[in-house]
C-alpha positions in Angstrom: 0.0 0.0 0.0 1.3 3.4 -0.9 2.3 5.5 2.1 3.1 9.2 2.4 5.4 10.6 5.0 4.2 13.9 6.3 6.3 16.0 8.7 4.7 16.3 12.0 4.8 20.1 11.9 2.7 20.0 8.7 0.2 17.3 9.8 -3.3 18.7 10.8 -4.1 18.6 14.4 -6.3 15.7 15.2 -8.4 16.3 18.2 -11.6 14.4 18.8 -12.6 14.7 15.1 -9.8 12.6 13.6 -9.0 13.2 10.0 -10.2 10.8 7.3 -7.1 8.9 6.3 -8.4 6.8 3.4 -6.8 7.8 0.1 -8.9 8.5 -2.9 -8.4 6.3 -6.0 -6.2 7.4 -8.8 -9.0 8.6 -11.1 -10.7 10.8 -8.4 -7.3 12.3 -7.5 -6.5 13.0 -11.1 -9.9 14.6 -11.6 -9.3 16.7 -8.5 -5.9 17.8 -9.7 -7.4 18.8 -13.1 -9.9 20.9 -11.2 -7.1 22.6 -9.3 -5.2 23.3 -12.5 -8.4 24.6 -14.1 -8.9 27.0 -11.2 -5.4 28.3 -11.5 -6.0 29.0 -15.2 -9.3 30.8 -14.4 -7.6 32.9 -11.7 -4.6 34.0 -13.8 -6.7 34.7 -16.9 -9.2 36.8 -15.0 -6.4 38.8 -13.2 -4.7 39.4 -16.6 -7.8 39.9 -18.6 -10.9 40.4 -16.3 -14.3 39.1 -17.3 -16.8 41.3 -15.5 -20.3 40.4 -14.4 -23.0 43.0 -13.7 -20.5 45.2 -11.8 -16.9 46.3 -12.7 -14.2 45.9 -10.0 -10.7 47.3 -10.0 -8.2 44.5 -10.4 -5.4 46.2 -8.4 -7.7 47.1 -5.6 -9.1 43.6 -5.4 -5.6 42.1 -5.4 -4.6 44.4 -2.5 -7.7 43.6 -0.5 -7.1 39.9 -1.2 -3.7 40.2 0.4 -5.3 42.1 3.3 -7.9 39.3 3.7 -5.1 36.7 3.8 -3.4 38.6 6.6 -6.6 39.0 8.5 -7.4 35.3 8.1 -4.0 34.2 9.5 -4.0 36.7 12.3 -7.5 36.0 13.5 -6.9 32.2 13.6 -3.6 32.8 15.4 -5.3 35.1 17.9 -8.0 32.5 18.7 -5.2 29.9 19.3 -3.5 32.3 21.6 -6.7 32.9 23.5 -7.0 29.2 24.0 -3.5 29.2 25.5 -4.3 32.2 27.8 -7.7 30.8 28.9 -7.4 27.2 29.8 -10.8 26.7 31.4 -13.0 24.8 29.0 -16.3 26.4 30.1 -14.9 29.8 29.5 -13.7 28.8 26.1 -17.1 27.4 25.3 -18.9 30.5 26.6 -16.6 32.7 24.4 -17.5 30.6 21.4 -21.2 30.9 22.1 -20.9 34.7 22.4 -18.8 34.9 19.2 -21.3 32.9 17.1 -24.2 34.8 18.7 -22.6 38.1 17.7 -22.1 36.8 14.1 -25.8 35.9 13.8 -26.9 39.2 15.3 -24.8 41.1 12.8 -26.0 39.0 9.9 -29.7 39.4 10.9 -29.2 43.2 11.3 -27.5 43.4 7.9 -30.3 41.3 6.2 -32.9 43.6 7.7 -31.1 46.7 6.5 -30.5 45.8 2.9 -33.7 43.9 2.0 -35.4 44.8 -1.2 -38.9 44.3 -2.6 -38.9 40.9 -4.3 -38.2 41.0 -8.0 -37.8 38.6 -11.0 -38.4 34.9 -10.0 -38.0 35.7 -6.3 -41.1 37.9 -6.6 -43.2 35.0 -7.8 -41.9 32.8 -5.0 -42.5 35.3 -2.2 -45.8 36.7 -3.3 -47.2 33.2 -4.0 -45.9 32.0 -0.6 -47.4 35.0 1.1 -50.8 34.6 -0.6 -50.9 30.9 0.2 -50.0 31.6 3.9 -52.5 34.4 4.1 -55.5 33.0 2.3 -54.8 29.2 2.5 -56.1 28.5 -1.0 -54.0 27.4 -4.0 -55.7 30.0 -6.2 -53.6 32.6 -4.4 -50.5 31.2 -6.1 -49.2 32.4 -9.5 -50.0 29.1 -11.2 -48.9 30.3 -14.6 -45.4 30.9 -13.3 -45.0 27.6 -11.5 -46.3 25.6 -14.5 -43.3 26.9 -16.5 -40.9 26.9 -13.5 -41.9 23.9 -11.3 -38.3 23.8 -9.9 -39.3 26.6 -7.5 -42.5 24.9 -6.2 -40.9 23.3 -3.1 -39.1 26.6 -2.1 -42.4 28.4 -2.4 -44.3 25.8 -0.3 -41.7 25.7 2.4 -41.6 29.5 2.5 -45.4 29.6 2.8 -45.3 27.4 5.8 -42.6 29.6 7.4 -44.6 32.7 6.7 -47.7 31.1 8.1 -45.9 30.3 11.3 -44.4 33.8 11.5 -47.8 35.4 11.0 -49.3 33.1 13.7 -46.5 34.3 16.1 -47.5 37.9 15.4 -44.8 39.0 13.0 -45.7 42.6 11.9 -43.7 42.4 8.6 -43.4 39.1 6.7 -40.8 40.6 4.3 -38.7 41.3 7.3 -39.3 37.7 8.6 -38.2 36.4 5.2 -35.0 38.4 5.5 -34.3 36.8 8.9 -34.9 33.4 7.3 -32.3 34.1 4.7 -29.9 35.3 7.5 -30.5 32.1 9.5 -29.8 29.9 6.4 -26.6 31.8 5.7 -25.5 31.5 9.3 -26.2 27.8 9.2 -24.0 27.6 6.1 -21.2 29.4 7.9 -21.4 27.1 10.9 -21.4 24.0 8.6 -18.4 25.4 6.7 -16.5 25.7 10.0 -17.6 22.2 10.9 -16.5 20.6 7.6 -13.1 22.2 7.9 -12.8 21.0 11.5 -13.7 17.4 10.4 -11.1 17.6 7.7 -8.2 19.5 9.1 -8.9 20.1 12.8 -9.5 23.3 14.7 -6.8 25.3 13.0 -8.3 24.7 9.5 -11.7 25.5 10.8 -10.6 28.9 12.2 -9.1 29.7 8.9 -12.6 29.7 7.4 -13.9 32.4 9.6 -12.7 35.6 7.9 -13.5 34.5 4.3 -16.9 33.3 5.5 -17.6 36.8 7.0 -16.8 38.5 3.7 -18.7 36.1 1.4 -21.5 34.7 3.7 -22.2 37.3 6.4 -21.6 40.2 3.9 -23.3 38.1 1.3 -23.8 39.7 -2.2 -27.2 38.0 -2.2 -28.3 39.2 1.3 -30.7 41.6 -0.4 -33.2 39.0 -1.7 -34.4 35.6 -0.6 -34.1 33.0 -3.4 -32.9 29.5 -4.1 -29.2 30.2 -4.1 -29.2 31.4 -0.5 -31.8 28.7 0.5 -29.8 25.8 -0.9 -26.4 26.9 0.4 -26.6 25.1 3.8 -27.9 21.9 2.2 -24.8 21.4 0.0 -22.4 21.8 2.8 -24.6 19.8 5.2 -24.5 16.8 2.8 -20.7 17.1 2.8 -20.6 17.1 6.6 -22.8 14.1 6.8 -20.5 12.2 4.4 -17.5 13.3 6.5 -19.2 11.9 9.5 -20.0 8.7 7.7 -16.4 8.1 6.9 -15.6 8.0 10.6 -18.3 5.5 11.6 -18.8 1.8 11.4 -21.8 0.0 10.2 -24.7 0.6 10.7 -24.1 4.2 11.7 -22.2 4.8 8.4 -25.3 3.7 6.3 -27.6 5.9 8.5 -25.4 8.9 7.7 -25.4 8.1 4.0 -29.2 7.8 4.1 -29.4 11.1 5.8 -27.1 12.6 3.1 -29.5 11.2 0.5 -32.5 12.6 2.3 -31.0 16.1 2.6 -29.9 16.0 -1.0 -33.5 15.4 -2.1 -34.6 18.5 -0.2 -31.7 20.5 -1.6 -32.4 19.2 -5.1 -36.0 20.3 -4.8 -34.8 23.8 -4.0 -31.8 23.9 -6.4 -31.1 20.9 -8.7 -27.3 21.4 -8.6 -27.3 20.6 -4.9 -27.5 16.9 -5.9 -23.9 17.1 -7.4 -22.3 16.5 -3.9 -23.9 13.2 -3.4 -23.2 12.1 -6.9 -19.5 13.1 -6.6 -19.2 11.2 -3.3 -20.7 8.1 -4.8 -18.3 8.2 -7.8 -15.3 8.8 -5.6 -15.9 5.8 -3.3 -16.7 3.6 -6.2 -13.4 4.5 -7.9 -11.4 4.3 -4.7 -11.6 0.6 -4.1 -8.3 -0.8 -2.8 -6.9 -3.8 -4.7 -5.9 -5.6 -1.5 -9.5 -5.4 -0.1 -11.5 -4.9 -3.2 -14.4 -7.2 -2.2 -15.0 -5.5 1.1 -14.5 -2.0 -0.3 -16.7 -2.6 -3.4 -19.5 -4.1 -1.3 -19.3 -1.2 1.2 -19.2 1.4 -1.6 -22.2 -0.1 -3.4 -24.1 -0.5 -0.2 -23.5 3.2 0.8 -24.4 4.6 -2.6 -27.5 2.4 -2.8 -28.6 3.4 0.6 -28.2 7.1 -0.3 -30.0 6.6 -3.6 -32.9 4.8 -1.9 -33.2 7.6 0.7 -33.1 10.2 -2.0 -35.7 8.5 -4.1 -38.0 8.1 -1.0 -37.8 11.7 0.1 -38.1 12.9 -3.5 -41.2 10.9 -4.0 -42.6 12.2 -0.7 -41.9 15.8 -1.8 -43.7 15.1 -5.1 -46.7 13.8 -3.3 -46.8 16.9 -1.0 -46.5 19.2 -4.0 -49.4 17.5 -5.7 -51.5 17.5 -2.6 -51.0 21.2 -2.1 -53.3 21.9 -5.0 -50.9 24.3 -6.6 -50.6 22.3 -9.8 -54.2 22.4 -11.2 -56.1 19.2 -10.9 -55.3 16.8 -13.7 -52.1 18.8 -14.6 -48.7 17.3 -13.9 -46.3 19.6 -12.1 -43.8 19.2 -15.1 -46.3 19.1 -17.9 -45.7 22.7 -19.1 -42.2 23.1 -17.7 -39.4 24.4 -19.9 -37.7 21.4 -21.5 -34.1 20.5 -20.5 -33.0 21.3 -24.0 -34.1 24.9 -23.5 -31.3 25.4 -21.0 -28.8 23.9 -23.5 -30.1 26.4 -26.1 -29.7 29.3 -23.7 -26.3 28.1 -22.5 -24.6 28.5 -25.9 -25.6 32.0 -26.7 -24.0 35.3 -25.9 -24.9 39.0 -25.9 -23.4 42.3 -24.8 -23.6 43.2 -21.1 -22.7 46.5 -19.3 -19.0 45.6 -19.0 -18.5 43.0 -21.7 -20.3 40.0 -23.1 -22.6 37.7 -21.2 -22.1 34.0 -21.9 -25.0 31.6 -21.6 -27.0 33.9 -19.3 -30.8 34.2 -19.2 -32.3 35.3 -22.5 -35.9 36.5 -22.8 -36.1 35.9 -26.6 -35.0 32.3 -26.1 -37.5 31.8 -23.4 -40.3 33.2 -25.6 -39.5 31.0 -28.6 -39.4 27.9 -26.4 -42.8 28.7 -24.8 -44.3 29.5 -28.2 -44.2 25.7 -29.0 -47.2 24.3 -27.2 -46.6 20.6 -27.6 -43.9 19.3 -25.1 -42.1 17.0 -27.5 -42.0 19.5 -30.3 -40.6 22.1 -27.9 -38.0 19.7 -26.7 -36.9 18.9 -30.3 -37.0 22.5 -31.4 -34.8 23.7 -28.6 -32.3 20.8 -29.2 -32.1 21.7 -32.8 -31.3 25.4 -32.0 -28.6 24.2 -29.6 -27.1 21.9 -32.3 -27.3 24.7 -34.9 -25.5 27.2 -32.7 -22.8 24.7 -31.8 -22.4 23.8 -35.5 -22.1 27.5 -36.5 -19.2 28.0 -34.0 -17.3 24.9 -35.1 -15.1 22.8 -32.8 -12.5 25.5 -32.2 -15.1 28.3 -31.8 -17.2 26.3 -29.4 -14.1 25.4 -27.3 -13.2 29.1 -27.2 -16.8 29.9 -26.2 -16.7 27.4 -23.3 -13.5 28.9 -22.1 -14.9 32.4 -22.2 -18.1 31.3 -20.5 -16.3 29.6 -17.6 -13.9 32.5 -17.2 -16.9 34.9 -17.1 -18.8 32.8 -14.5 -15.8 32.2 -12.2 -14.4 35.7 -12.5 -17.2 37.5 -10.7 -16.7 37.6 -6.9 -20.0 39.4 -6.5 -21.8 36.4 -8.0 -23.8 38.5 -10.4 -25.4 40.5 -7.6 -27.8 43.2 -8.9 -27.7 41.6 -12.3 -31.2 40.0 -12.1 -34.5 41.7 -12.8 -34.9 45.4 -12.2 -33.4 45.7 -8.7 -32.0 49.1 -7.9 -30.2 50.7 -5.0 -33.1 53.2 -4.6 -35.5 50.4 -3.5 -34.3 49.5 -0.1 -37.2 49.0 2.3 -35.5 50.0 5.7 -35.2 53.7 6.2 -33.7 54.2 9.6 -30.3 56.0 9.9 -28.2 52.9 10.6 -29.8 50.9 7.8 -29.2 53.8 5.4 -25.5 53.8 6.4 -25.3 50.0 5.7 -27.1 50.4 2.4 -24.4 52.8 1.2 -22.1 49.8 1.0 -24.5 47.3 -0.7 -26.1 49.3 -3.4 -24.5 50.1 -6.8 -23.8 53.8 -7.3 -23.7 54.2 -3.5 -20.5 55.7 -2.0 -19.2 52.5 -0.3 -20.2 49.9 -2.9 -16.9 50.0 -4.8 -15.1 49.1 -1.6 -17.3 46.1 -0.8 -17.3 45.0 -4.4 -13.5 44.9 -4.5 -13.5 43.2 -1.1 -15.8 40.5 -2.4 -13.6 40.1 -5.5 -10.3 40.1 -3.5 -11.7 37.4 -1.2 -12.8 35.3 -4.2 -9.4 35.7 -5.9 -7.7 34.6 -2.7 -9.9 31.5 -2.4 -9.3 30.6 -6.1 -5.5 30.9 -5.5 -5.6 28.7 -2.4 -7.8 26.1 -4.1 -5.5 26.0 -7.1 -2.5 25.7 -4.8 -3.8 22.3 -3.8 -2.4 21.0 -7.1 1.1 21.2 -5.6 0.2 19.9 -2.1 0.6 16.2 -1.2 -0.3 14.0 1.7 -3.3 14.2 4.0 -5.8 15.6 3.7 -5.2 16.5 0.0 -5.2 12.9 -1.2 -8.2 11.9 0.9 -11.5 10.8 -0.5 -13.2 13.8 1.3 -11.1 16.4 -0.5 -11.5 14.4 -3.8 -15.3 14.5 -3.3 -15.3 18.3 -2.8 -13.1 18.8 -5.9 -15.0 16.4 -8.1 -18.3 18.0 -7.0 -17.0 21.5 -8.1 -15.7 20.0 -11.3 -19.1 18.5 -12.0 -20.7 21.9 -11.2 -18.4 23.6 -13.7 -19.3 21.0 -16.4 -23.0 21.4 -15.8 -22.9 25.2 -16.0 -20.8 25.1 -19.1 -23.5 23.1 -20.9 -26.5 24.7 -19.3 -27.7 28.3 -18.6 -25.2 29.8 -16.2 -23.8 32.8 -14.5 -21.8 33.4 -11.3 -24.9 33.4 -9.1 -25.2 29.7 -9.8 -21.9 29.1 -8.1 -22.9 30.8 -4.8 -24.4 27.7 -3.1 -21.0 26.1 -3.4 -19.0 28.9 -1.8 -18.5 26.9 1.4 -16.6 24.3 -0.6 -14.2 26.9 -1.9 -13.7 28.2 1.6 -13.1 24.7 3.1 -10.6 23.7 0.4 -8.9 27.1 0.7 -8.5 26.8 4.5 -6.8 23.4 4.1 -4.3 24.8 1.6 -3.7 27.8 3.8 -3.1 25.7 6.9 -0.5 23.7 5.1 1.2 26.7 3.5 1.2 28.6 6.7 2.7 25.7 8.6 5.4 25.2 5.9 6.3 28.8 5.5 5.8 30.4 9.0 6.5 27.9 11.7 10.2 27.3 11.2 11.1 30.9 11.0 9.2 32.6 13.8 8.2 31.0 17.0 6.2 34.1 17.9 4.0 33.7 14.9 3.9 29.9 14.9 0.7 28.0 15.5 0.5 27.2 19.2 0.1 23.7 20.3 -3.1 22.4 21.7 -2.0 19.8 24.2 -5.6 18.7 24.8 -6.1 18.2 21.1 -2.8 17.0 19.7 -0.8 14.2 21.3 2.9 14.5 20.9 4.2 12.7 17.8 6.1 9.5 18.4 8.8 10.7 16.0 9.7 13.6 13.8 7.4 12.4 11.1 3.9 11.1 11.0 3.2 8.1 8.7 -0.2 8.2 7.1 -1.8 5.5 5.0 
């Protein structure tokens, strides 16, 4: 069996959540390495020749702020480690953690309240239908015409209607404010799960390296202004990953229970945002292609059993969701929820067109003309075939080289926008904020385009995103645990699958947002290794302090990991 020798100074601290030590198979590791190389190309090409989304950032300012975020990330994690050394009483440390997380949620909720906007584009159909259903209790209050064409948002609308009904029953005076708090709670859950995933993979030090990037991209979320599926699905993707990390540390039957839980959570996430399923698919592929030759019967049986259990749980919950949707009465009686939906080939058709945007071309983004021509064909099969033919015609017109160039430009455009296409949907403007108290107005000055502080926040988002891309790409050159583990391979393969899906389908940077926690976790692992390799030997004052309760002393100068 291949063995890697990792210097003890570079090995992640183990603690009660011991790192997954099973290596991924060759193919998953190669796929993960390809993704790292691709991320490096996307980073370098966007720094040299930026591809802007709806807003235009300044590359030099973003780069400087990225360096600042890097320093803040290292310093804050180091400061927390020093605090643990100074305060050795466990309950005091725990109380400090509770206070810290409570403060983060309080800030996030206050920000969400300050920058909320009247619902627009698809988010408007979801909110007002959920509000009408909660208020009147009859399916006729729902915008049925919208959901016949876009049944992918039915589950989100029904869940939101139940939440709004509960909020109204509890005496909420403003359901739009309650919706903003729901978005804040989901983002907060995503941040906590991001921290947890990094802890499970690399220990406490890696987890603490996620905090500052999470503050800038999740607490100060570019999509804090509106509640929609991208925010709602974010905690589900990282929760599935955490469940799979937990399963890798358990024996049967607990392992199968966690895989089943991952399948069930994936079904809910899929109902909110279909790309949430990619995590479970990637995990199944990785374990199936990581069977060890010496124990191939046992590994293959366990892999098949785990994947089958997750698939069965997914199918069961998905069927239950479908039954609930049908029983809600929102799809008209005798009408299937998907009968009038846009065909899959429509998104292929949209995904291969381009048109001018405010700061350059848009690639594969929403196109109203394409939508109208697809809906103009009433018969479902004819609509499917017509959209497929348009897709094939557009690809044929470009030719092999032209299509490859288009895909490169599209991926650069989607991954080059650290604001995740914020303010690029519908007709949202910075003059439409609902809150009007003095503190909210001061906060709005940073979140709204054309406001005095927006350029600073835009460049901060972009700098943090560039930093994460650089750290994720650096994983190409890092070896040993946890970089060769199945868990890291799962995260990388999932992100590679997301890239491939968005290349072929309708896409823009907003569709990456629910996977931001994965970039943060992978970036924290790279930064932990790089910081240990570059900082510890030179300066004992800036070195990572040892946690005697978490990390037992190594038996030698090196730690041997299978």
